[in-house]
Every structure is written in C-alpha cells, then in structure tokens.
N, C-alpha and C positions, 0 to 999 in steps of 0.2 A: 284593354284594363291595367296589363301588364307592365306595356310599354310605359303608358305615363307614368306607373308607380316606381319603373328605371327613372325616368326622366326625374319624376319630384326627388328619388335618391340621391342621384347626379346634382341636382341643384343647388347652387350657393345655401345657407341659409339668411346666412346675413340679408345678400339681395335677393330676395326670394323671399322669407321667412315665412308665407301663406303656403308655400308650392310647398317646401322642406317638410312644415308639419301634417302638410295632405299625405305626406306618403304615410302615416301610422295609422291611420284609417283605413288608406286604401289596405294598406297588411292582411289587416281585421278581415275588412272586407272580400279581400280573394280567402284566405282560411275559410268563410262561410261557406264562397261559395266555390272552391277545389277543394275537393279531397283528397287526402295525402294519397301517392301513387299518378295520380293525374298529371298531363303535362302539364295543363295551368301551372302546378303547384310545384312540378320541376324547375320552372322558368321562375318562376316567382323567390324560389329556393336560391336559382340562380342568382338573379338577381341582390338579393336579397343577404350572401351569402358572403361580398366581400362590403357590404354595406358598417360600418362601424368600423370596420381593420384600422387598426395601426401599422405606425413604420414598424415595428417591432412584430408584424404578425406579417404584415409582405416580406420582411429579410427569414420568418423561418419557412414561410413557403416557398421560397427561392429556394433555401438552402435544399428544405425535401426533393424541389423538383429537381436541385441538379442532382442529389445524389442518387437519386431515382434513375435519371440521363446517366450519368454513370457505370451503374450498376448495368441497365443496360448495355450500355458500351462493351462491357467486361464481359457482359456473357457473349453478347457476338461473336467479339477475340476467342476467347474461349472456345465456339463455337465452330470457327473457322480454325484455328487453330488442328481441331481435333480432324475438319474437314478434310484440310491440306495435309494429313498425316494418312488418312483412309486414301487418296490420290495420291501421293507418293508411292503408295504401295499393291496400287493398281488395283482398288477394292475400285468397283464400278458404281458409280451414285445415280438414283433412279429416277427417274424424270420428274420435276416438278413440277407440272399441271400447272394449280390455281393456288398452289401453295407459297404463303406470299413467304414463310421464313426459309422456305426451304429454295426460294427463288434469289435471295438475299443470300444465305449463302454457296449458293451455285453462283451468282456472280463472283463473290469472293473469291474463291477458288478462282477461277479462271483468269480474274485481275491479276492474284498475285503467285500465277503459274510462272515460273524460269529462271535461269539462276540469277538475271538482274536485280529480282523483289525477294533475294534473301535475306539482306539485311532487312525489310520489313519484315518479312514472316519470323524472322528472329527476338522480332522487336514484339511484336502480336503476343506469340509464344511463352514472354514473360514480360509480360508488362509491368507489371510493378517494379519489377527487379530495372528494369529498363528506364522507366519514370523514374526509380531516386536516384541511382547512378547518372540520369543526365542533369538532375536537379545540384547533386554533388558536384557532378563534372562542370557545370556552367558556372554556380556561384565559385568553386574555387579558383577558376580560369579567371573569372573576372577580382578574385582578388588578389591574385600575383600579379598578374598585370599595373594591377593599381599599388600594389605593397612592391613589385617592381621599381615603382616613378615612371616606367613606360607610358602610362596614359595617367591622368589624373581622375575619370571617368570612365568604366570602360562596361560597353555593352556587348562586347566581341563571344562571351558566353552561350548568350542568349542563340546563338546562329548553332548552338550542340544541340539544340530544343525541335530542329530542320527535321530528322529520318523520322521522329516520332511523331510528329504535325505529317509530314508524307504518310506514313503507316493509319494515322485515322482518316487522313482524306479521303486512301483505298476504301475502307469500310465505308464513309459515306458514299459514296462516289459507286460503292458497291451496290448498296441498300438501294441507292434512288433504283440505278440502275434494274434490282431484281424488279423492284417497283414499277418499271418502265412494261416488263414483260410480262407481267402478269397483267397489266392493265390491258396491256398487246392482245394477251390469250383470252381475258374476259369477253376483249369487244372480238377479235377472230368468231369468237364462241357464238356470240349473240347477231355476229354480224351470218353466219351459216343457219340458224337456224328462223331467222326472220326475212328467209328468198322470198322477192313476189311471184 
C-alpha cells in the first residue's frame, strides 16, 4: 500500500490525474491503519516528506547537508591533528577494536605519518586558514596573470588548490580504510564464533 502511495505521489498529475488524486485518499487511509511510531508510518513519512517540496526547499536541504558534511570533515580534521600530535609525543594509542571512529582515526594517523606528508598535516592542522590563504593566492595569481597581459584568461591559480584537495582525499581514504578494517574485524569475529 505504501509503495502504491509512493507511485501515486510520483505520478504526473497531467498524465495520470486519477492516480495523483488517489495519493491523498491513500495517505489518509494509511494514517488510519498505521499508528505513529510504526515502521509503515515511517515509510509514509519518508515518502511524503519530499512531496510538494519546491526548488527552494531542495536548495535549503542541500545547503544544510553541505554544512553538516563540512562540519563532520572539520571535526575529523581536528581529531586527526590531535592524534598526530599524541603520536609525535610518543603516546601509544590503544587498540581500536570495532570502534569505527577510532579505526578511521588510526588509519588517518597511519597514512599521514612521515616527512613527505608534513605539508598535508600542516594544512589539516590549520584548515580554515589554509582555505582562506589558498583562495586569496589563487584568485590573486589569476588576476596578476590577466592584468599583466600574459594571459587573457587564467585558471593557473586553481593549481594552488591541489595540496588542500590532496589532504581532503587522504582523510576520505583514511575513513574508507578504517571502515574496511572494522568490517574485516567484525567478519573475523563472526567467522570465529560460527565454526562448524
């Protein structure tokens, strides 16, 4: 019934006016049958949550999602920086076990160790400043190249974003590696407990 409601909600009211009108009746009927808190009610709320939404609502939702993603990346950057400082002082970290955040953090520390990753560690430690300075430097370089007459149009300044993008890629790669390690640990534990 919920699937048919979703079909009715998604149908074009010009091509299928009868089906589009049935969505309201189906929604009322499901509200009678599915009490608040039930799984069917959650599915109905998920299906109707987007119905009647405009482009402005989609834009606001995308902005909120982007801000949440940016905040999560900034938090991960702070955690990685702290863990790298503790590792540099020689403080040992306990085993991560099946804790996803700890595994992601351990993978990030492992991937950012070494002399050649020092610039990436610096960028992650001073993330906001790095973004601001990179924007100003890339914008300034493009303007200088255009104003000096060397180029009519310049995108060379965008190359200055490469280190920041590499640092962000390392964080994403560490997150993926941490998730893979946790999944492997859970699988190994599962295999041990279900021996024939």
